[in-house]
C-alpha positions, 0 to 999 in steps of 0.5 A: 503428575500422572494422567490420573492426577491431570484428569482429577484436576480437570474434573475439579475445574468442571465441578467448580465451574458448575458451582458458579465460582469465579475464575480467581476462586477456581484458580486458587483451588486448582493451585491448592490441589496441584500443591498436594500432587507436587508434595508427592513428587518430591523436590524436583528442580524446575528443569526436572519438573518441566521434563517430568510434566511433559513426559507424563502429559505426552508432550514430547518434542518430535521432528513432526508437528503433526505428531506433536499436535496429536499428542497434545490433542490426546490429553485435550491440553492447550499450548500455553507455556507454563514454567515452574518457580524456583521452589518447584511450585507450578504457576500459571502464566497470567493468572488473570487470563486463566483458561479453564480448558487448560487448567495446568498451562502445560508447555508444548515444545514445537520445533520450528525447524522440523521437516514438516514445519519447514515444508509448510514455510516453503509452501507459504513462501511459494504462495507469497511469491506467486501473489507478488508475481501476479501483482507485478504483472497487473501493475505492468499491464496498468502502466502499459495502458496508462502509457498508451493513453498518455501517448494519445494525449501527446498526439492530440496536443501535437496536433495543435502545437505543430499546426501554425494555422490552428495556433493563429486561429485560437491565439492570433500567434503561430509561433510557440516561443511567441506564445510562451513569451506572451504568457510567461512561459506557460501554455494559455488556458484557451489552448488547453481547453481546445486540446481537451475538447478535441479529446472529448474530455470535460473541463477540469473543475478543481475542489475548492473550499468556499466560505459559506458553501464549504468544500465543493468537490471537483472532478480532477480525480475522476477518470477522463471521458474516453479513458480508462486509467488516467484522471482528468488532472493527469490529462491536463498535466500531460498537456502542460508538460508537452507544451514545455517539451515543445517549447524547450525543443523550439528554443534549442533549435533556435539557439542552434540556428543562431550559432550556425548562421550568426543571425538572430531570429526575429521576435514575431511577438513584437511585430507592431501594426503601423498606419494605413496608406492607400487602404493598406496598413504599414508594418514595422518590426521592433527587434 
């Protein structure tokens, strides 16, 4: 079809639309008109017909998508692809999705490997790489800040674990292994509370599901007071992990000393109180 025929089809679409016809009715009349034009072009093969339409519509493949866009814009035709049927007749893809702005559905051939497209792809990739780099840098800063705050928690915990007087005052036991033996190798809750209080962090309250009250929201996911990156539950977990680390270290040192001297360490948690004699209590050790 030549430019005059294309313009005639466009005018037909505008006229039919102004008459209030439905999309299906417009499509049917456009198809009939196109068949009239095709009859004048002779029996072309699908490939010949497509090439002829592209040429007449100015849709010629180039190495520059800018020129292609300009060519498409000069005929005001959208980029929907149209393929002719085996008998050479023109069928719009998706008749139910007929686009009045592109009644012919003429194809546009854009080369993705053209210099302009390759340059655009490289530019987009550069932007993505920059965004990825910024995100990695942000994550490193956050990880570093969290690492520093976890160190503060370890330091506060060590102030208790490495201080026999404090342990004796809180638990009545000054040895970390004895504490673990009495509490099934776990840190007692009262000791955690003392450490948390020393950090100025409020006590952890877990989210629970009550039978009548429903879901009661806790504070475990909130950032701990005085911190900027670690949640309250992370602070509690860090204290527990630090206790286990100190306990493992103490057990290893005890085992190493036994191997060196052959003397078994006294289990101070098994010291029993005896009777009073002369106002003083006798102590005996059950080893």
